[in-house]
matplotlib code that plots the C-alpha trace (Angstrom):
import matplotlib.pyplot as plt

x = [0.2, 2.3, 3.6, 4.2, 5.8, 6.9, 10.6, 11.7, 14.6, 16.7, 16.2, 13.9, 10.5, 7.4, 4.4, 2.0, 2.2, -0.3, -1.2, -2.4, -2.1, -5.6, -8.4, -9.6, -6.2, -5.8, -3.4, -1.9, -0.7, 0.9, -0.7, 0.8, 1.8, -1.6, -2.3, -5.0, -6.5, -8.0, -9.1, -7.6, -10.1, -8.7, -11.8, -11.7, -12.3, -13.1, -10.7, -11.7, -10.1, -11.0, -10.3, -9.5, -7.1, -6.7, -3.9, -5.5, -8.5, -10.3, -11.2, -13.4, -14.2, -17.1, -17.4, -13.8, -13.8, -16.9, -17.2, -18.3, -21.2, -24.9, -25.6, -22.0, -20.1, -17.9, -19.2, -16.5, -16.6, -14.0, -13.2, -12.8, -9.3, -9.5, -11.6, -11.4, -10.4, -10.7, -11.2, -14.7, -16.8, -20.2, -22.4, -25.2, -28.7, -29.4, -32.0, -33.0, -35.3, -38.7, -39.3, -38.9, -36.9, -33.4, -30.4, -30.1, -27.2, -27.4, -24.2, -21.9, -22.0, -24.9, -27.4, -31.0, -33.8, -36.1, -38.9, -37.7, -38.6, -38.6, -39.3, -42.3, -43.8, -45.8, -44.6, -46.5, -44.7, -46.6, -45.5, -47.5, -47.6, -48.7, -49.4, -46.1, -44.0, -40.8, -40.7, -38.9, -40.1, -37.9, -39.9, -37.7, -35.1, -36.9, -34.9, -33.3, -35.7, -38.8, -42.0, -44.5, -48.0, -49.9, -49.4, -52.4, -52.8, -55.4, -56.1, -57.5, -57.7, -57.9, -55.0, -56.1, -53.1, -53.7, -51.7, -50.3, -52.7, -51.1, -49.6, -47.4, -45.6, -43.6, -40.4, -36.6, -34.2, -33.7, -37.5, -39.7, -42.9, -41.8, -44.4, -47.1, -47.5, -48.8, -52.0, -52.8, -53.8, -55.9, -54.7, -57.4, -60.1, -60.4, -60.6, -58.4, -56.5, -54.9, -52.1, -50.8, -47.3, -47.1, -43.3, -40.7, -38.4, -35.2, -32.0, -30.8, -32.2, -34.1, -34.4, -38.1, -39.2, -42.4, -42.1, -44.5, -45.9, -48.0, -49.5, -49.7, -51.2, -51.5, -52.7, -54.2, -53.8, -52.8, -52.4, -51.1, -49.1, -49.0, -46.6, -47.3, -44.4, -42.9, -39.7, -40.7, -38.7]
y = [-5.5, -2.4, 0.0, 3.6, 6.5, 4.5, 5.4, 8.6, 8.7, 10.5, 7.6, 9.4, 7.9, 9.4, 10.3, 8.4, 5.2, 3.5, -0.2, -1.2, 1.3, 0.6, 3.2, 1.3, 1.5, 2.3, 5.0, 4.8, 8.0, 9.1, 12.2, 13.5, 10.0, 8.5, 6.0, 7.0, 4.8, 6.6, 5.8, 7.3, 10.3, 11.1, 9.9, 7.7, 4.1, 0.8, -1.6, -5.3, -7.6, -10.6, -8.9, -5.3, -4.8, -1.6, -1.1, 2.0, 2.3, 4.1, 1.2, 2.8, 6.4, 6.7, 9.9, 10.8, 13.8, 15.4, 19.2, 19.1, 21.3, 20.9, 17.1, 16.3, 14.8, 11.8, 8.6, 6.7, 3.2, 2.7, 0.5, 1.8, 3.0, 1.1, -1.4, -4.4, -7.7, -10.0, -10.0, -8.8, -9.6, -8.2, -10.0, -7.8, -9.1, -10.3, -7.7, -4.1, -4.8, -3.2, 0.5, 1.2, -1.9, -1.8, -4.1, -6.6, -9.0, -12.6, -12.0, -13.6, -10.7, -12.1, -9.3, -9.3, -6.6, -6.5, -4.1, -1.1, -1.5, 1.2, 0.3, -2.0, -1.1, -3.9, -5.2, -7.3, -9.3, -10.8, -13.7, -15.2, -18.9, -20.4, -23.9, -23.9, -22.4, -24.3, -26.6, -24.0, -20.4, -17.8, -15.3, -12.8, -12.5, -12.3, -9.8, -10.9, -10.6, -10.3, -12.0, -13.3, -12.7, -14.2, -16.0, -15.7, -17.9, -16.7, -19.2, -17.0, -19.9, -23.5, -25.7, -28.7, -31.1, -34.7, -37.6, -36.2, -33.3, -29.8, -28.6, -26.0, -25.0, -22.0, -22.3, -22.7, -25.2, -26.7, -26.7, -26.5, -26.2, -23.8, -21.2, -23.0, -26.8, -28.7, -29.6, -25.9, -25.0, -26.6, -25.4, -27.4, -24.9, -21.3, -19.9, -18.2, -19.5, -17.7, -19.4, -17.9, -19.5, -18.2, -18.6, -16.6, -14.3, -15.7, -13.7, -14.6, -13.6, -16.3, -16.9, -17.8, -20.1, -21.7, -25.4, -26.4, -29.6, -28.9, -32.4, -34.4, -32.9, -29.4, -26.7, -23.9, -22.5, -19.2, -18.1, -15.2, -15.8, -12.8, -12.8, -10.2, -9.5, -6.9, -6.3, -5.5, -2.8]
z = [-81.1, -81.7, -79.1, -80.1, -78.4, -75.3, -75.5, -77.2, -79.6, -77.0, -74.6, -72.2, -71.4, -72.9, -70.7, -73.0, -74.9, -77.2, -77.4, -80.8, -83.6, -84.8, -84.3, -81.3, -79.7, -76.0, -74.6, -71.2, -69.6, -66.4, -65.0, -61.8, -61.0, -61.6, -64.5, -66.9, -69.6, -72.6, -76.1, -79.3, -78.9, -75.5, -73.6, -70.5, -71.5, -69.7, -68.0, -67.7, -65.1, -63.1, -59.8, -58.7, -55.8, -53.8, -51.3, -49.6, -47.4, -50.3, -52.6, -55.3, -56.3, -58.7, -60.9, -60.0, -62.4, -60.7, -60.7, -57.1, -57.8, -58.4, -58.8, -59.9, -57.0, -56.3, -54.6, -52.6, -51.2, -48.5, -45.5, -41.9, -41.0, -37.7, -35.8, -38.2, -36.7, -39.7, -43.5, -44.4, -47.5, -48.2, -50.8, -52.3, -53.1, -56.7, -57.4, -56.8, -53.9, -53.1, -52.4, -48.7, -48.0, -46.4, -46.6, -43.8, -43.2, -41.9, -39.8, -42.4, -44.9, -47.1, -47.5, -48.5, -48.8, -45.8, -44.7, -42.7, -39.1, -36.4, -32.8, -32.4, -35.7, -37.2, -40.6, -43.2, -45.8, -48.7, -51.0, -53.9, -54.4, -57.8, -58.9, -60.9, -58.1, -57.2, -54.2, -52.1, -52.5, -50.7, -48.7, -46.7, -44.0, -40.6, -38.5, -35.3, -32.2, -34.5, -33.3, -35.8, -34.6, -37.5, -40.9, -43.2, -46.2, -48.7, -51.5, -54.3, -56.8, -55.5, -56.4, -58.5, -58.1, -57.1, -55.8, -53.5, -52.7, -52.9, -49.6, -48.2, -45.0, -43.8, -42.0, -42.2, -43.8, -40.4, -39.5, -42.6, -40.6, -37.8, -38.5, -40.6, -40.8, -43.8, -42.0, -41.1, -44.7, -47.4, -50.8, -52.6, -51.3, -52.2, -48.7, -46.0, -43.0, -40.1, -38.1, -34.9, -34.2, -30.6, -30.6, -28.6, -30.5, -32.0, -31.4, -34.9, -38.2, -40.0, -43.8, -44.2, -47.1, -48.3, -48.8, -51.5, -53.1, -56.2, -56.5, -59.7, -62.8, -61.4, -63.8, -61.7, -58.2, -56.6, -53.0, -51.0, -47.8, -45.5, -42.5, -39.8, -37.4, -35.1, -33.2, -29.6, -27.9]

ax = plt.figure().add_subplot(projection="3d")
ax.plot(x, y, z, "-o")
ax.set_aspect("equal")
plt.show()
């Protein structure tokens, strides 16, 4: 590594110094007290680190050189200046979500995409189950105070697994058959079933899963699981 133009001959500090004399070298500069990182061509370049720390309430400004006109504006992520009582961490979902869905938190900062709900509007959430699906298939985060009126299981193609026979249930980690029990549906038959849970609302959000057994030697099978719920006002 070579360092150029860091200290001038007269002993004063230079406003810019270069790391690595090669063409891919990086230049660091102080501009009005702010550190800038540029390539040899004078264009902004990337900075890679394991963690970024910000001491101010404004943690990240995207498109900082925006012209503030037309579609060219900055986007800022920041924390509230007051009201926080503990450290906060928000974990974003692992995908882009579905059109019309919104972010919902489980109360610990883990967010997922869920259908947008307004008032007592009915919501339908559909999940596909195939013969080669994993034993636990995540569905969605049921919002707090939601009431499931119906769970419909439509077997479009009968599952052909044997020993044990294919089965499924819908529920939670703590209660895998809370909304649909294994005996409520026959995956070996191409037909439809409707299950009415008739359960009171839960004041906490619930991560719903399908708990699935494909059966031995399975090669075909497909079903749709539709959950109908609303949040009464």
